C-alpha positions as CSV (number, residue, x, y, z in Angstrom):
1,M,-29.3,-66.5,19.3
2,H,-28.5,-69.9,18.7
3,R,-25.9,-71.1,21.4
4,R,-23.4,-72.1,18.9
5,N,-23.2,-68.9,17.6
6,A,-22.9,-68.0,20.8
7,L,-20.3,-70.0,21.8
8,R,-18.7,-69.5,18.5
9,Q,-18.4,-65.3,18.9
10,L,-17.4,-66.1,22.5
11,A,-14.3,-68.2,21.2
12,I,-13.6,-65.2,18.8
13,I,-13.6,-62.9,21.6
14,L,-11.7,-64.8,24.2
15,G,-9.1,-65.5,21.4
16,G,-8.6,-62.0,20.7
17,V,-8.1,-61.4,24.3
18,T,-5.4,-63.5,24.9
19,L,-3.4,-63.3,21.4
20,T,-3.5,-59.7,21.8
21,P,-0.4,-59.0,24.4
22,E,1.2,-61.9,22.1
23,I,0.7,-60.2,19.4
24,M,2.2,-56.6,20.9
25,A,5.6,-58.0,22.7
26,N,6.2,-59.9,19.1
27,S,5.8,-56.8,17.4
28,L,7.6,-54.5,19.5
29,A,10.2,-57.6,19.5
30,K,10.7,-57.6,16.1
31,A,10.7,-53.7,16.2
32,S,13.1,-53.2,18.6
33,S,15.6,-55.9,17.4
34,G,15.6,-54.4,13.8
35,A,14.2,-57.6,12.5
36,V,12.9,-56.5,8.4
37,L,9.4,-57.4,8.1
38,T,9.1,-59.5,4.3
39,G,5.9,-57.6,3.8
40,F,7.1,-53.8,3.3
41,G,10.2,-52.0,3.9
42,A,10.9,-48.4,5.9
43,D,9.1,-46.3,3.0
44,K,6.0,-48.2,3.7
45,L,6.4,-48.4,7.5
46,T,6.6,-44.3,7.4
47,L,3.7,-43.8,5.5
48,L,1.7,-46.9,7.5
49,A,3.0,-44.4,10.6
50,E,1.8,-41.0,9.7
51,L,-1.2,-42.6,8.5
52,A,-1.8,-44.2,11.5
53,E,-0.9,-41.1,13.4
54,T,-3.4,-39.0,11.4
55,I,-6.4,-41.1,12.6
56,I,-4.9,-41.1,16.0
57,P,-3.0,-38.0,16.3
58,Q,-1.0,-36.8,19.4
59,T,-3.1,-34.9,21.9
60,D,-2.9,-34.7,25.4
61,T,-2.3,-38.6,25.1
62,P,0.0,-40.6,23.2
63,G,-1.0,-40.8,19.5
64,A,-0.3,-44.4,17.3
65,K,3.2,-43.7,17.0
66,A,4.2,-43.6,20.7
67,A,1.9,-46.6,20.8
68,G,3.6,-48.2,18.7
69,V,0.9,-49.1,16.6
70,P,2.8,-49.0,12.8
71,E,4.9,-51.7,13.9
72,F,1.9,-53.8,15.9
73,I,0.1,-53.8,12.1
74,G,3.2,-54.6,10.2
75,V,3.3,-57.9,12.4
76,L,-0.4,-58.7,12.4
77,V,-0.9,-58.7,8.7
78,E,2.3,-60.0,7.9
79,D,1.6,-63.1,10.6
80,C,-1.9,-63.1,10.6
81,L,-3.8,-62.5,8.0
82,P,-4.1,-64.8,4.8
83,A,-2.0,-64.1,1.7
84,K,-5.0,-63.0,0.2
85,E,-5.8,-60.1,2.9
86,Q,-1.7,-59.4,3.0
87,K,-1.9,-58.3,-0.7
88,V,-5.4,-56.1,-0.6
89,F,-3.3,-54.2,2.8
90,W,0.0,-53.9,1.1
91,D,-1.6,-53.0,-2.3
92,G,-3.9,-50.9,-0.6
93,L,-1.2,-48.8,0.8
94,D,0.7,-48.7,-2.6
95,S,-2.6,-47.2,-4.0
96,A,-3.1,-45.1,-1.6
97,Q,0.7,-42.7,-1.7
98,S,-0.4,-43.0,-5.7
99,A,-3.7,-41.7,-5.0
100,C,-2.5,-39.1,-2.9
101,I,0.7,-38.1,-5.4
102,K,-2.0,-37.6,-7.8
103,M,-4.5,-35.5,-5.2
104,F,-2.0,-33.4,-4.0
105,G,1.1,-33.7,-6.4
106,K,3.5,-35.4,-3.1
107,N,3.7,-38.2,-1.2
108,F,1.4,-38.4,2.2
109,E,4.6,-38.0,3.8
110,A,4.7,-34.8,2.6
111,C,1.4,-32.7,3.3
112,D,0.1,-31.0,5.9
113,E,-2.4,-31.9,8.4
114,K,-5.0,-30.0,6.4
115,Q,-4.2,-32.4,3.3
116,R,-4.4,-35.7,5.0
117,I,-7.2,-35.2,6.7
118,A,-8.8,-33.9,3.2
119,F,-6.8,-37.3,2.0
120,L,-8.1,-39.8,4.4
121,T,-11.9,-38.4,4.4
122,K,-11.7,-39.0,0.9
123,L,-10.5,-42.4,1.2
124,E,-13.6,-42.8,3.6
125,Q,-16.2,-41.7,1.4
126,D,-15.0,-43.6,-1.4
127,A,-15.1,-46.9,0.8
128,K,-18.4,-46.2,1.6
129,G,-20.5,-49.1,-0.2
130,K,-18.0,-51.5,-1.0
131,P,-17.5,-55.1,0.2
132,A,-15.0,-56.0,2.1
133,P,-11.7,-56.5,2.2
134,Q,-10.7,-53.2,1.7
135,F,-7.7,-51.1,2.4
136,W,-9.3,-48.4,4.7
137,A,-11.8,-50.4,6.2
138,M,-8.4,-52.7,7.5
139,L,-6.2,-49.9,7.9
140,K,-8.5,-47.7,10.3
141,G,-9.8,-51.3,12.2
142,L,-6.1,-51.9,12.6
143,V,-5.1,-48.9,14.2
144,L,-7.8,-48.6,16.3
145,F,-7.8,-52.0,17.5
146,G,-3.8,-51.6,17.9
147,Y,-4.1,-48.4,19.7
148,F,-6.5,-49.2,22.1
149,S,-5.2,-52.8,23.1
150,S,-1.9,-51.1,24.3
151,E,-0.9,-50.1,27.3
152,I,-0.2,-46.3,26.1
153,G,-4.0,-46.6,24.6
154,M,-5.9,-48.6,28.0
155,T,-3.6,-47.2,30.6
156,Q,-3.8,-43.0,28.9
157,A,-6.7,-43.2,26.2
158,L,-8.7,-45.0,28.5
159,E,-9.2,-45.3,32.4
160,Y,-7.6,-48.3,33.5
161,D,-9.2,-50.2,36.3
162,P,-7.2,-53.5,36.7
163,I,-9.5,-54.6,39.4
164,P,-13.1,-53.5,38.3
165,G,-14.8,-52.4,41.6
166,E,-18.4,-52.0,43.3
167,W,-21.2,-51.1,40.5
168,I,-22.5,-47.8,40.7
169,P,-25.5,-47.9,39.1
170,E,-26.2,-43.9,39.0
171,M,-22.3,-42.7,38.4
172,P,-22.5,-39.4,37.5
173,I,-20.7,-39.0,34.2
174,D,-19.5,-35.6,32.0
175,T,-17.4,-34.8,29.1
176,N,-14.7,-35.8,31.3
177,T,-15.2,-39.3,31.7
178,K,-13.4,-41.5,29.6
179,A,-14.1,-44.8,28.4
180,W,-13.1,-47.9,31.0
181,A,-9.9,-50.7,30.5
182,T,-9.4,-53.6,32.8
183,M,-6.6,-55.8,30.5
184,F,-3.5,-54.8,28.5
């Protein structure tokens, strides 16, 4: 790897790490203040919330809705993405709803869990081999990023350690061992 590329990638990573708490705070502030995001209405936010919750459902840890992922995605799409990618995302959200209605005769929110999973599996299969940017890749990436950079994702889904301790070269790992997070 060339030094210039390494420095560029390091700058991107550090920028993401430093901006994530700011973006999360902004999304929560807009959501709690009742601010209306211009790219979508309440119906799109509901659809986005249900899609996110289907991708990361509530189990023994809170799901995407509880972590504020839908609001985070709305703010991130509106405030951070170029207009072309915003259009891809919002049009993709509308197209997904239309495809679900065509597939099941009802909108995504009215589908049961089995139908939702079948629909998202179809979106995944349809997206394979297509060039970016595309809705499914954007949605999945934003849901994962939003969840695992939220306080809930970092402290309940991951093993939170604010001050990493010593290195244990032969640390026992079993099926209950979580990945580690050091910042939220």
